[in-house]
N, C-alpha and C positions, 0 to 999 in steps of 0.2 A: 466232150461229147456225151454228157450224161453220166450216170452212176450205175454200176452193176454191183449189187451186194453179194453176188456170187464170187467176185474177185477178192473182197476183203469182208467176209461175213461177220467177224467178231466185233465186240465193242472196242472203242478206242482206248489207247494208252495216253494218259495225260501226266506230264512231269512238270512240276513247278519248283523253283528254288529261289532263294535270296542269297546271293554270294558276296563275299568280301572281295573287293578289287583294290589293287595297289592305289594309293592316294593319287588322285588326279588322272587316273587312267581309264575312266569310263568312256570318254570319246574314242580312245584307241581301241578298246575291246569291242565297242559297237561296230567300228569299221571292220575289224578282223572278223567279227561274227557275220557281217554282211557278205564278206568274201567267201567264208565257209558255207554260208547259206546258198550262195550262187552255185557252188559245187554240189551241195546236197540236193538241190532242186532237180538235178539231172540223174543223181545216183539213188535217190530214195523216194520212189513214187508214192509211198504211203506215209511220208512225213508231210502232213498237211499244213502244219503251221509251226513256226518257231519265232520268238522274238525276245529281245532283251532290252531293258530300259533302266535308267538310273532310279534308285529308290528315292521317293520324295523326302523321306525322313533322314537319309544319310547319303551324301554324294559319293561315298566310297563303298556303296553296296549296289548290287545289280540284281534286278528281278529277271528270271529266266523262265520261259515257258516252251515246252515241246509237246506237240500234239500229233500222234500217230494213229492211223486206223488199221495197222497190221504190224505184228511183231517183227517178222522177217523183213518185209519190204519197207518198213518204216524205221522201227527202233534199231535193228541190226544194220540196215543199209545206211542210216544216217551217220554211223561211225564204224565202218567196217574194220576188222582186224586184219588188214592186209597192207602191204607196201605197194600194191597195184592201184591204190586209190590215193588221190591227193588230199582227201578230207582229213585223215589222221595227221598227216604232215602239217597241213595248214593250221589245224587246231593246236597241235603240240608245240609248234614254233611261234605262233602269233597270238593265241588266246591264253593258253595255260600260263605263260610267263607274266601275264598281266593280272592274274588272280593272286590275291594275297595268300601266300603259302604254296603257290604253284600246283604241282600234282597232289600235294597233301592238303590243298585248300579245304577249309571247313566252311559250312554255310549254316546260318542260324535257322533257316526254314528250308525244308525239303519234303515235298509231298508227291506221291504218285497215286494215280487212280487207274486201275486195270483189273484184269481177272487174276486170280491166284496163280494160275498156270503161267501167264505172261510175266508176272512179277518174278516168279521163281526162275524162269528162263533168263530174265534180264539180270538177275543177281548172279546166276551161274556164268553169264557172259562177261559181266564186269562186277566184281565184288563191291566196288564203290557204290553201286545202286542200292545196297542194303542200308545206306545212310539215310535214305528217304523214308519218311513215315508212309507205310503202305495202307492204302484204302482199296477195298475190293468192290467191284460193281455189285456183287451179290449182296453186299451189306449196305449199299447206298439206298436211301429212301427215295422212291420215285422211279420212273422208267429209265432204262438205259438210253443214252443218246442214240438217235437214229440218223446217221449221216446221209441216208438216201431219201429222207422224207421230202416230198415235193420235187424231187429231181426226176427227170425223164430217164428211163432205163437205157443203158448203153447197148447198142446192137452189135458193135464190133470194136475191136481194139484200135488205138491210134496207130497208123502205119509207121514203121520205123525205117530209117535209111541205114545203110551199112555203117557200123561203128556204134549203133545203139541209140543215136540221137533221134528225137521226134522228126517227122518229115516236114513239119511246119513249125515256125517259131511260136512258142506259147507265151502268153502274157501272164504275169503274176498278178 
């Protein structure tokens, strides 16, 4: 129902990485990512996009992209530090074991684009985020992405039903 920049006024956070996957496990991690994404769709409203695909130059590497337009409702909500969410359990038991090195997995490419403040919060939230090369919007040549450009303004929030689910089924 449109876009209201008053809900998420800051510039987006974009995280990209190229990760090592256990040999022959790219199809399995893609399936696991899809299931985690289904959960994140409902728990992280400002997690606008995420996808993973096999690297063309190495079938044992995976490109990963995460696109958030708010730190709390996107970045934090996509992987909450709580046992009250199925997201961490799903990722820890179905995706992490498929990465070469598991929790200690290294990746040859790690890039993040955000504000200095959001990057600092992301690293404080999870020290592993420091492994990404940090790029700040203040230092990027050109205008900041405008996620609301050309979108009609939202006049009201989507009504929710008890339990926090949207009242209507939403298509991706």
